[in-house]
DOGU-265392 format. One record per residue: x, y, z of N, C-alpha, C, O in turn; residue in three letters. Coordinates in steps of 0.02 Angstrom, whole numbers, plus 50000, padded with zeros to 5 digits. Example, Ala and Ser with C-alpha at 12.3 -4.5 7.8 and 13.67 -1.06 7.14 Angstrom:
BEGIN
506604971650390506154977550390506604983550390507124983450423Ala/506424988850354506844994750357506455000250394506705005750402Ser/
This chain:
BEGIN
500444994049999500005000050000500445006150000500905006650040Met/500315010949957500715016949954500485021850007499945021350035Thr/500925026650019500745031550068500145035550049499735037350091Ile/500075036949984499515040849961498845037449969498335040349987Gly/498895030749955498265026849964498065026450037497485026950055Asn/498575025550080498445025250151498135031650178497675031450220Ser/498365037050154498105043750176497375044450154496945046650192Val/497255042250090496565043050064496085038650103495535040650121Arg/496315032250117495875027850156495755030550226495185030450251Lys/496265032950257496195035950324495725041750323495315042650368Thr/495795045850270495365051850265494625049850258494175052750287Ser/494545044550215493855042250204493545039650268492985041250286Val/493965035350302493705032650366493555038250415493045038150449Val/494005043050419493875048650467493265052550450492865054350492Trp/493205053750386492625057750362491975054150378491505056950406Ile/491955047550360491345043650373491225043250447490675044350471Val/491775041550484491705040750558491505047350590491095047550636Thr/491815052650566491665059350595490955061350579490595064250620Gly/490765059650518490075061350499489575057550544489075060350568Ala/489725050950554489295047050596489255049750667488725050150698Leu/489875051750691489905054050760489595060850767489295062350819Leu/489675065050716489435071950722488705072750703488395077750719Leu/488435067850670487735068750645487225069950702486795074350695Thr/487245065950758486785067450811486865074350842486375077650857Pro/487495076550850487615083250875487355088450827487055093450848Ser/487465087250763487255091950713486485092550713486205097950709Ala/486175086750717485445086750720485195090550782484735094550778Val/485515089150840485315092550902485435099950898485025104050921Trp/485995101750869486145108950862485645112150814485415117750826Ala/485485108650761484995111350713484325112650744483995117750733His/484125107650785483475108350815483475113950869482985117650877Arg/484035114450905484085119550956484045126550925483685131050947Phe/484455127250870484475133950838483805135450807483535140850814Val/483525130250771482875131350739482315133150789481875137250776Ala/482355129850846481825130750896481905137450932481425139650964Gly/482485140750928482585146950964482645153050919482715158650944Asn/482635151850854482655157750809482005161650814481465158650812Leu/482045168150821481435172150828480975171350766480365171050772Pro/481295171050708480885170550648480495164150648479915164050626Gly/480785158850671480435152150671479855152450721479335149550707Ser/479935155550776479385156050825478805159850795478225157850805Val/478925164950760478385169150733478025165450678477455166950663Ser/478365160350646478025156750593477645150850617477105149250591Leu/477915147250669477595141050691477125141950750476565139350747Gln/477315145250801476915145450864476215148750853475715146050876Asp/476185154450818475515157450806475055152750768474455152450782Pro/475325149050720474915144250681474635138850726474055136850722Gln/475085136550770474885131250819474345133850866473855130450882Glu/474455139950889473965142950935473305143950899472765142750928Ala/473335146150836472725147050797472345140650787471725140550791Gln/472725135150774472395128650764472065126350828471515123650827Asp/472415127550885472105125550949471485129550963470985126850988Lys/471505136050947470925140450958470345138050914469765137950936Glu/470495136250853469985133850807469675127350833469065126350830Gln/470105122850858469865116650888469395118050946468875114850952Glu/469585122750988469155124551046468475127151021467945125251046Arg/468515131550972467885134150944467435128550913466825128450920Arg/467775123950879467405118450848467065114150903466495112150895Asp/467425112850957467135109051011466535112551042466025109551056Arg/466625119151053466065123151080465465123151033464895122751055Glu/465595123650967465075123750919464715116950917464105116650910Gln/465115111650922464825104950924464365104150986463825101150982Glu/464585106751041464175106251103463535110251093462995108051113Ala/463595116151063462995120251049462545116751002461935116851010Arg/462825113550951462425110050902462045104150933461465102950917Asp/462395100350979462065094951012461485097351055460955094351056Arg/461625102951091461095105751133460505108051091459935106951109Glu/460655111151035460135113650990459735107850960459125108150954Gln/460095102450942459735096450917459265093750968458705091850952Glu/459495093451031459055091151085458425095451091457865092951096Lys/458545102051090457975106751094457515105851033456905106151040Arg/457805104950974457425103950914456985097550918456395097550899Asp/457285092050945456875085950953456305086951002455755084550991Arg/456455090451057455915091851105455375096051075454775094951087Glu/455595100851034455105105451002454695101750950454095102950943Gln/455025097050913454675093050865454125088750898453575087950873Glu/454305085950956453795081950994453205086451015452625084451011Ala/453385092451039452825097051059452425099050998451815099851001Arg/452775100050942452405102150881451945096550855451395097850830Asp/452185090350861451755084850839451115084250885450565083050861Arg/451235085050949450665084750994450175090550981449565089750984Ala/450465096350967450055102250952449685101350885449105103350878Gln/450005098450837449695097150772449085092550779448575093450746Glu/449175087550824448585082950837448005086750868447425086050847Lys/448165090850918447645094750950447335099650902446725100650904Leu/447735102750860447465107350809446995103750762446465106250745Asp/447195097650742446775093750698446115091750730445585091950698Arg/446125089950794445525088450831445065094650833444465094250821Leu/445375100450848444965106550852444695108550783444135110950777Gln/445095107350733444865108950665444265104750645443785107150615Glu/444295098350662443715093950647443105096050685442545096050659Leu/443205097850748442645100150789442325106350761441715106650752Tyr/442745111450746442495117750719442155116750653441625119650640Asp/442455112550608442155111550541441485107950550440995109550516Asp/441455102950596440825099650608440295104250633439715103750613Gly/440475108650677439995113550704439755118150649439165119950647Arg/440215120050605440015124450549439515120750503439035123750478Glu/439645114450492439175110550450438495110150484437985110550450Asp/438465109450549437825109450586437465115950575436865116050560Leu/437835121650582437515128150574437215129050506436705132250498Asp/437565126150457437335126850385436885121050365436725120350306Asp/436695116850413436225111250401436505106150353436125102850318Glu/437175105350350437485100050310437575094050356438135092850379Arg/437065090350372437075085650425437495079450409437825076750453Tyr/437485077250345437895071450328438645072750334439025068550357Asp/438855078750312439555080750321439745081350395440285079250417Gln/439275084250432439405085050504439495078250538439935077250580Ala/439055073550520439075066850550439765063650535440075060650579Gln/439985064350472440615061150453441225064250494441685060750515Ala/441205070750502441765074050539441775072350612442305071150641Lys/441175072050642441145070350714441305062950723441565061150776Phe/441155058650675441345051750680442125051150679442425047350717Lys/442425054850632443175054650629443455057350693443945054550717Glu/443175062650722443415065250784443345060350841443795059750883Leu/442785056950844442675051950897443155046050889443395043250938Ala/443295044150827443755038450816444465040050836444845035550853Asp/444655046450836445325048550857445405047950933445965048050959Met/444825047350968444855046151041445245051551080445635050051124Asn/445125057851062445455063251096445045066051153444545062951172Gly/445225071651180444865074251239444155076751222443765078251267Pro/443985077251160443305079651141442875073851118442365075051085Gln/443045067751134442655062051108441925062151129441475060751089Thr/441815063851195441135064051219440705069251181440125067851163Asp/440995075351168440645080551131440535078251057440015079551028Ala/441045074751029440985072250961440385067450954440005067850906Ala/440325062951002439775058051000439085061651006438605059950972Leu/439065066651050438445070251058438245073550993437675072750970Tyr/438715077350961438555080950899438445075950839438085077550792Trp/438765070150842438635065250789437915062750795437565062250744Lys/437695061250856437005059050864436535064750846435995063450818Ala/436715070850862436275076550845436205077050769435645077850744Tyr/436765076450731436755077050659436345071150629435975072050581Ala/436435065150657436075059350633435335060250643434935058350600Glu/435145063050700434425064350713434155069350663433615068250635Asn/434525074750652434285079950605434245077450534433845079950494Arg/434675072350517434645069550451434125063950444434075060850391Ala/433745062750497433225057650495433455050750511433065046050504Gly/434085049850532434355043150547434245041550623434725041550662Lys/433615040350641433465039950711433805033850747434075034350802Arg/433765027950712434075022150743434815022950753435085021050805Asp/435145025950703435865027150708436005032050764436485031250802Thr/435585037150770435665042150823435615038850893435995040350939Ala/435115034450899435015031150965435605026450979435805025751037Leu/435885023350929436475019150939437075023150962437455020951004Ala/437165029050934437705033550953437585035951025438055036151065Thr/436975037651040436805039651110436955034051158437215035351212Ile/436805027851140436935022351185437685021351194437905019651250Ala/438085022351143438805022051149439055027451196439475026151239Glu/438795033551188438975039051233438835037151306439275037851349Phe/438235034851320438035033351390438455027751419438585027651480Lys/438675023151378439105017651401439785020151418440085017951467Lys/440045024651379440745026751386440845032851431441365033551463Arg/440325037251434440445043651466439855045051514439485049951504Phe/439775040851564439225041651610439305048051655438825050751682Ser/439935050351661440075056051703440205062451664440425067451692Gln/440075062251599440215067951557439765073751571439185072851590Ser/440015079651562439585085751570439115086751511438715091351511Arg/439165082451460438685082651404438075078051421437635077351379Trp/438065075151479437545070151497436835073151491436395069951463Gln/436735079051517436085082151515435865083451444435275082551427Lys/436335085551402436165086851331435985080451295435525080251253Asp/436345074951312436185068451280435505066051301435135063551259Val/435325066651364434655064651388434105068351351433615065351330Val/434195074951343433705079051307433635077151235433085076951208Ala/434205075551203434245073551135433895066551126433525065451078Leu/434025062051172433725055251169432975055851174432615052451138Glu/432735060151218432005061051223431695063651160431165061451139Leu/432055068451128431785071151063431785065751010431305065050972Glu/432325061851006432365056550955431785051450963431465049650915Val/431675049351024431165044451038430465047051027430015043151013Lys/430375053651032429715056651021429585058050948429025059650929Gln/430105057450907430035058850837429635053450803429595047850828Ser/429345054950746428905050350710429285044950673428995039950653Ser/429915045950664430305041250623430365043050552430715039750514Gly/430005048550530430055050850463430685055250454430885058750501Gln/431005054950395431595059250383431435066550395430945069250369Pro/431845069850435431735076950447431995081050390432525079550362Ala/431625086150372431825090650316431955097550346431555100150385Lys/432525100650327432705107250356432155112250348432025116150394Pro/431805112250290431275117450280430695116550325430295121250333Glu/430615110650355430065109450400430215110850473429785110450517Gln/430855112350486431045113950553430795120750575430665125050533Gln/430715121750640430505128350665431045133350652431645131750653Ser/430845139550639431325144950625431675147050690431395150750730Asp/432285144550699432625145750763432785153250771432745155950826Glu/432955156550717433135163750720432545167850743432615172350785Glu/431955166350714431355170050736431185168650808430965173050845Leu/431295162350828431155160450898431595164550947431355167150997Lys/432235165050930432695168750975432525176150974432535179451026Ile/432365178850915432155185950913431545187250956431505192450990Leu/431075182650955430465183550996430635183351069430375187351108Ala/431085178651089431285178051159431665184251180431585186651237Ile/432085186951134432455193051151431995199051161432085202951207Gln/431495199551119431005205051129430645204251195430555209051232Gly/430445197951211430105196751275430585197951334430365200051388Leu/431205196751324431705197751377431735205351397431795207151456Met/431685209451346431705216851359431085219251395431125223851436Asn/430515216151381429885218751410429655214651470429355217451516Ser/429775208351471429535203851524430045198551539429945192851518Asp/430585200151574431115195251585430895188951622431175183651611Pro/430395189451666430175183851704429865178351660429935172351672Glu/429505180551608429205175751561429735173251512429685167551490Arg/430235177351495430715175451445431245170551472431515166351435Ala/431385171151536431945167051563431815159551558432275155951539Met/431215157051574431095149851567431185147451495431425141851484Pro/430995151851445431055150051375431795149551357432005144951323Leu/432195154451382432915154051366433215147951397433595144451363Leu/433055146451458433345140451492433135134251455433525129451452Glu/432535134051428432295128151391432725126951330432905121251314Lys/432885132551295433315132151236434015129751254434305125451221Val/434275132651309434975130951328435025123851354435555120851347Leu/434505121051385434525114251412434255109051363434295103051376Asn/433965111351307433665106751260434145104351207434745105651211Gly/433885100951156434285098151103434335102851041434365100550984Pro/434355109251055434375114151000435045114050962435525110750983Gly/435085117650908435685117950869436215122250904436045126250947Ser/436855121450887437375125550917437235133050906437335137050952Pro/437005134850848436865141850834436315144550878436365150050905Lys/435805140650886435225142750928435455143651001435265148551033Glu/435845139051027436075139451096436545145251106436525148651157Lys/436975146351055437435152051061437065158851065437235163351103Ser/436555159351023436175165451021435765166351087435705171851114Lys/435505160851110435135161151173435605163451230435415167551272Ala/436205160851230436665162851282436865170151276436955173551326Leu/436935172551214437095179651203436525184051230436645189051264Phe/435915182251215435335186151242435365186151319435235191251351Val/435525180451348435565180051419436125184551447436045187951498Leu/436715184551411437285188551434437135196051430437365199851471Ala/436735198051378436585205051370436105207751424436125213751440Gln/435695203451450435205205651498435525207851563436005204851587Ser/435255213151592435525215651656435145213251713435275215351770Gly/434655208851702434225206751758434625202051804435055198251781Ser/434475202351868434825197851916434725190551900435185186551908Pro/434125188751876434005181751859434435179451802434695173851803Gln/434525183851751434935182051693435655181251714435985176551691Ala/435895185651757436575185151780436705178851821437245175951820Lys/436185176851858436235170951899436275164751854436685160251867Glu/435855164451800435895158651753436565158651717436885153451711Val/436765164451693437415164651657437985162451703438445159051681Leu/437955164451765438465162551814438495155051825439035152151830Gly/437895151851828437875144551837438165141051777438535136151785Arg/438015143251717438305140251658439055141151656439435136451641Ile/439285147351671439985148751670440345144751724440935143151716Ala/439995143051777440325139251832440365131851816440665128051855Ser/440065129751760440135122751741439525118651746439555112651736Gly/438925121651761438315118051768437985117151699437375117851692Gln/438375115551651438135114351582438715110551545439195108251577Ser/438655109851481439185106551444439785111351435439705117451440Asn/440375108551422440965112751419440945118151367441245123451375Pro/440595116851313440535121951259440165128051280440395133651271Glu/439575126851312439195132551338439565135951393439515142151398Leu/439925132451435440295135551487440825140251458440915145851482Gln/441185137851407441705142151376441395148451347441675153851355Arg/440815147851313440495153751285440255158551341440305164651334Lys/439995155651395439765159951450440335163851481440265169751498Ala/440905160351490441505163751518441735169251471441905174751494Ile/441745167951406441945173051357441475178951362441705184651361Glu/440835177751369440365183551373440465187551436440385193651435Tyr/440635184151491440795187751553441385192351542441395197951567Leu/441885189951506442465194151490442285199951443442535205451451Gly/441855198651395441675203651346441295209351377441425215151362Thr/440815207751422440385212751452440735216151512440545221751532Phe/441225212851540441635215851593441265218051655440715215651669Gly/441565222651693441275225051754441535221151813441785215551806Gly/441475224351871441725221251934441395214751951441725210051972Lys/440735214451941440395208251959440625202451916440735196851940Arg/440695203851850440945198651805441645196451823441805190451823Ser/442075201351839442765199851860442785195451923443175190651928Gly/442355197251971442345193252034442105186252019442385181452044Asp/441595185651977441335178951960441855174851923441935168851937Leu/442215177951877442745174351840443285171951887443525166251880Leu/443485176251936443985174451984443745168452026444135164052043Ala/443115168452042442815163052083442805156552043442965151252070Gln/442625156951979442625151151935443315148251931443395142151936Ile/443815152551923444515150351917444725146551980445025141151976Tyr/444575149552037444785146752101444455139852115444765135352144Ala/443835139052094443445133052110443495127552058443265122052071Asn/443785128852000443785124251946444415119751946444965122051962Ser/444325113451928444895108851919445025107551844445465103651825Asn/444645110951802444695109951728445185115251701445045121251702Asp/445765112751676446275117451651446015121451589446205127251580Thr/445585118251547445315121751490444865127351512444875132751482Asn/444475126351563444055131651591444465137151621444305143051613Ala/444995135351656445455140351685445785144451630445855150551635Lys/445995141051578446315144551520445805149651489445995155251471Arg/445185147651484444665152151456444575158151500444485163651474Thr/444595157151566444515162651615445115167651605445015173651605Val/445705164851596446295169251586446195173551524446345179451524Ile/445945170651472445835174551409445255179551420445255184951390Arg/444775177751462444235182551477444515188351514444305194051502Ala/444985187251560445305192851595445685197351545445705203451552Phe/445975194151494446325198351444445835202351404445975208151388Met/445245199451385444745202951347444485208851386444375214251358Ile/444385208051450444135213351492444675218351514444525223451544Ser/445305216851498445855221251515446035221051589446295225951615Gly/445895215351622446005214951696446735212951708446885207051718Asp/447185217651708447895216651716448035214151789448475209951800Arg/447685216751835447835215151907447745207751918448185204551948Glu/447185204851893447095197651906447565193351866447785188051888Arg/447735195751804448225191951766448915192051798449285187151798Leu/449085198051827449715198651863449755194051923450265190751936Phe/449195193751960449175189452019449245181951999449595178152032Asn/448895179951946448955173051923449655171551900449915166151913Leu/449975176351864450665175151840451145174351899451655171051893Ala/450995177451955451415176852014451295170552054451755167352079Lys/450655168652059450475163352108450305156552078450315151552114Ser/450145156152015449945149851985450505144651985451065146151964Glu/450355138452009450845133252014450885129051949451415126251933Lys/450335128651913450335124951848450715129251796450525134851779Asn/451265126351771451695130051726451355132251661451485137651636Glu/450905127951634450565129751572450095135651585450065140351545Asp/449725135451640449275141051655449665147351673449455152951657Leu/450225146451706450645152151722450885155751658450875161851653Lys/451115151651609451315154551545450745157951508450825163151477Arg/450175154851513449575157851483449415164751511449255169451475Glu/449455165151577449345171551611449865176851591449695182651579Ala/450495174751587451035179351566450915181751495450985187751481Ile/450745177051451450645178851381450065183851373450115188751336Arg/449515182551408448955187251404449065193751438448755198751420Asn/449495193751489449675199951520450075204351470450005210451469Leu/450495201051428450835204651374450355207551323450455213051296Gly/449835203751309449335206251260448945212251285448685216151246Leu/448905212851351448565218651379449025224751385448815230151406Thr/449665223751366450145229351373450425230451442450655235951458Gly/450405225251483450625226151555451375226251562451655221451589Gly/451715231351540452435231451539452725231751609453185228051625Arg/452465236151652452735236651719452645230151758453095228151795Ser/452085226951750451955220651786452445215251762452705211351802Glu/452565215051695453015210051665453735211451690454105206751705Leu/453925217551694454605219251719454685216951792455205214351810Gln/454165217951833454205215751903454275207951905454675205251944Gln/453895204651864453935197251862454615194951841454875190051868Leu/454915198251793455575196251770456105196851824456545192651830Tyr/456045202251864456515203151918456445198151974456925196452007Gln/455815195851985455685191552043455675183952028455755179952074Ser/455585182151965455525175151946456215172351927456565175251886Asp/456395166851958457075163951947457065158551894457605156551871Ala/456495156151873456455150751825456625153151754456315157851729Ser/457135149951721457295151851653456725150951605456645155051559Pro/456305145651615455755144551569455245150151575454985152651525Glu/455105152351640454635157851651454915164151622454545168051592Ala/455565165251630455875171451604455845171451528455755176751498Lys/455905165651496455855165251424455175167351402455105171151354Lys/454645165051438453955166951421453855174251435453475177551399Glu/454175176851486454115184251500454425188351443454165193651425Leu/454965185951415455275189551361454805189651300454765194651264Leu/454465184151287453965183951235453395188751249453155192151204Gln/453195189051311452645193651331452875201051323452495205351302Ala/453515202351342453785209051334453785210851258453655216651241Leu/453935206151215453885207251145453185209051123453075213651084Phe/452685205151149451995206451133451775213251157451365216651126Leu/452055215351214451865222151242452235227651208452085233451220Ser/452735226151165453125231351130453655234551174453855240251160Gly/453895231251226454375234251272455085233051247455425228751275Asp/455315236551196456005235351170456535237751219457085235051218Ser/456385242651260456875245151308457065239851360457655239051375Gln/456565236151386456715230751433457075224951398457515221851428Lys/456905223551336457245218351301457995219951292458425215651298Leu/458115226251277458835228451268459205227851335459785225651336Ala/458885229751389459185229151455459355221851472459895220451498Gln/458895217451458459015210251470459595207751427460035204151451Val/459595209851363460125207651317460825209951341461325206651327Ala/460855215551376461505218151400461695215351468462285214351481Leu/461205214051512461355212651582461225205551604461505203351654Glu/460815201851569460635195051590461245190551587461645190951541Glu/461325186151638461885181451642461785175351598462265172651572Lys/461175173351590461015167251551461065168651474460665172451448Asn/461545165451439461615166951367460995165451325460845168951276Pro/460625160151345460035158351305459495163751311459155165451263Glu/459425166451372458945171951383459165178251345458745181951318Leu/459825179551343460075185251304459915184351231459705189051197Arg/460015178251207459855176951137459105177951121458935180751069Arg/458685175651166457965176651158457785184051155457385186151113Thr/458065187951199457915195051202458155198251136457795202351107Ala/458755196451114459015199451053458605197450992458475201550948Ile/458395191150990457975188950934457315193050932457095195150879Arg/457025194150989456395197950990456535205350971456105208650940Asn/457105207850989457295214650967457335215050890457115219950860Met/457615209750860457635209450788456955209550756456835212950707Gly/456475205550786455795205250761455445212150767454975213750730Leu/455675216050814455405222750825455775228050783455645233950789Met/456245225650741456635230550701457165233950743457275239950736Gly/457505230150787457985232450835458375238750818458635239450763Gly/458415243350866458745249850853459505248650847459805244450881Lys/459795252450803460515252050790460945253250849461395249150861Glu/460865258450889461305259550948461265253850996461775251751024Pro/460695251151008460605245951058460965239451038461345236551076Glu/460835237350977461155231150951461905231950946462275227350959Leu/462125237950926462835239150920463195238750988463745236050994Lys/462865241551039463145241351108463155234151133463645232151165Ala/462645230351120462635223251141463205219451108463565215751141Ile/463265220351041463785216551004464485218251029464905213751036Tyr/464615224651042465295226651064465445224151135466025222751151Glu/464935223551176465035221451246465065213751251465405211151294Lys/464725210251208464645203151213465275199351202465685201051159Glu/465375194051242465945189451234465745182451210466155178751184Thr/465105180851220464885174251199464755174351122464375178451097Asp/465075169851089465055169751015464335168550991464115171950945Arg/463965163851022463295162251001462845168451007462395169550966Ser/462965172451057462545178451068462715183651015462275187150990Val/463375184250998463565188550943463225186850878463025191250839Lys/463175180150866462865177850805462115179650805461825181050753Glu/461815179450865461105181450872460995188750856460485190550828Glu/461485192850874461455200050855461465200850779461085204850752Val/461885197050746461885197250673461215195150644460975198050596Leu/460925190050675460275187850653459735193150664459285194050623Asn/459795196750721459325202250737459365207650687458845210250665Ala/459985209650667460055214550614459705212050551459345215950519Tyr/459795205750534459495203050475458745203150478458415205350431Phe/458455200850536457725200750545457445207750541456895208750515Leu/457805212650567457565219450569457695223150503457495228950495Gly/458035219850456458175223050392458695228650397458725233250356Gly/459115227950448459625233250460460285231550426460735228750456Asn/460325233350361460945231950322461535235950348462095233450350Ala/461405242250367461975246650390462325243450451462945243650456Ser/461955240550496462255237450555462695231550535463245230650562Gly/462455227450488462845221750466463465223950426464005220950431Leu/463395229150387463975231850347464495234250397465085232650390Val/464305237950448464775240550499465155234850530465765235350538Ala/464805229450548465155223550580465625220050529466175218150546Ile/465385219350468465795216050416466435219950402466945216950385Ala/466405226550409466995230750398467495230250455468105229950444Arg/467235230050518467665230650575467875224050608468385223650643Ala/467465218750597467585212550631468215209150611468335208250551Glu/468635207150659469285203650645469185196150644469575192650612Lys/468685193650677468555186550677468255184550607467735186950586Asp/468625180050574468465178250506467755175150502467355176850458His/467615170450549466955167150546466365171850555465865171450520Asp/466425176450604465895181450616465815186050557465255187650538Leu/466375188150528466365192450469466015188950411465625191950375Lys/466165182450404465865178350351465115177850360464735178250312Lys/464895176850423464165176450438463805182850422463245182750397Lys/464125188550438463845195150423463745195750347463215197850323Ala/464265193850309464245194450236463705189750208463345191550162Val/463655183750235463145179150214462435182050219462035181350173Glu/462295185250276461655188250287461545194150239460995195050213Lys/462065198150229461995203750182461845201250112461475204550076Leu/462125195550092461995192850025461285190650016461065189649959Ser/460905189850071460185187850067459705193650070459105192750058Leu/459965199650087459505205250102459275208750038458695211050035Met/459695209249987459475212249925459395219549927459125222349879Gly/459605223149979459535230349983460115233649947460625230449935Ser/460045239849929460585243649893461195244049937461755242949912Lys/461115245550000461695246250044462085239550049462695239450049Glu/461715234150054462035227550057462395225949993462965223649994Ala/462055227149935462355225649870462965229949856463445227649825Asn/462955236149878463535240549868464145237849906464715238149880Asp/464025235349967464585232650005464845226249974465445225049972Phe/464385222049948464605215849917465035217349854465535214049841Leu/464825222549815465225224349759465905227049781466405225749748Met/465915230549835466555233149862467025227349880467625227749869Glu/466765221949907467175216149923467435212949862468015210749860Leu/467025212649809467255209249748467805213149711468205210149675Leu/467805219849721468315223749687468965224049722469435226949695Gln/469015221149783469655221249819470145216249789470705215649813Lys/
């Protein structure tokens, strides 16, 4: 081996060995330097922090989405139940209309469908089905329906009406009844009304006979109206008995409504007594609406404070809003700790037009969901620019900020959305503002969208 070759081999071995020995140090040094260079920090750490922040937001959004899905499912269940109740009421109202217009076959079919659905109005449906069958001349069918009623609903408040109807059916000749041969109910009621004005003592028994007999819905309703209009003590006593439940639920509801329509202290006292003594939630709900019709804020306020039944409590709150009881609603909001009740109060404040209180709640309320509800209602009222702007700038909850954007959209306030889209640093919120502007179609919104396209 020559000296030159030996040197070359030694050099190669040293280079390879040195490289192998130095590589870990070189890698460590590279990592140390790279990890401590200011420029590297500015490029990598902010991106990592941004990714983590986005992950946090995504998790929060997922949690909100799950909560919203739960609320949506609960709302869907309530909507389905309400749809069924609405369908039942629709069938009942349509059947009653057919009776008033003497379309007895159509009425019979609708009340049969209602009875087959086995809802809370089944006893009433069977009564009116038998009534329609009798008027159409189907006596045997009517008696069969009456027998079914008596078997299933021996304790029903329609019992007296069914007994009167059964008596009429059995006394009939069995010949098909023709509408043109029936007595003129309208003339009969007009005659009773005239007699009521001149000789109430003679008229009262006739009115009670109509109300307790198998007359048509229209005839009974008119008789009850004549009774409600009368100022005689005897008429008020009879109306009070019917309103207190000594008749079928339909006549009771109409009597309660008339007490609310005619108003006065005596009517108000009687309605309060009916409410206190009744176990029927439908009757109580009708009393609450009667208080609203008569403008009795004091009694609605007391019910909203003291009622233990949540459905009736919400009904009282809602009707208090319809009477414009802003100060009472504000007092209730301050004193009631239940989020559900507060939510109903916010809806009532919306009905009363109290945008100032809604803005206060949106700014000061601790519960984000209640803040969102208040803001949404402000949007439906065409929320004022300074109020929504102040709420948006103060708010830290992202979902509430998004609700402000929605309120601007609902109120048609393009200028508010444009201002946010110009100033907002958060990309997602800015994007949502632009999305809503793209749906508004106003000149101000379109001008801003063109401005974005030209950048």
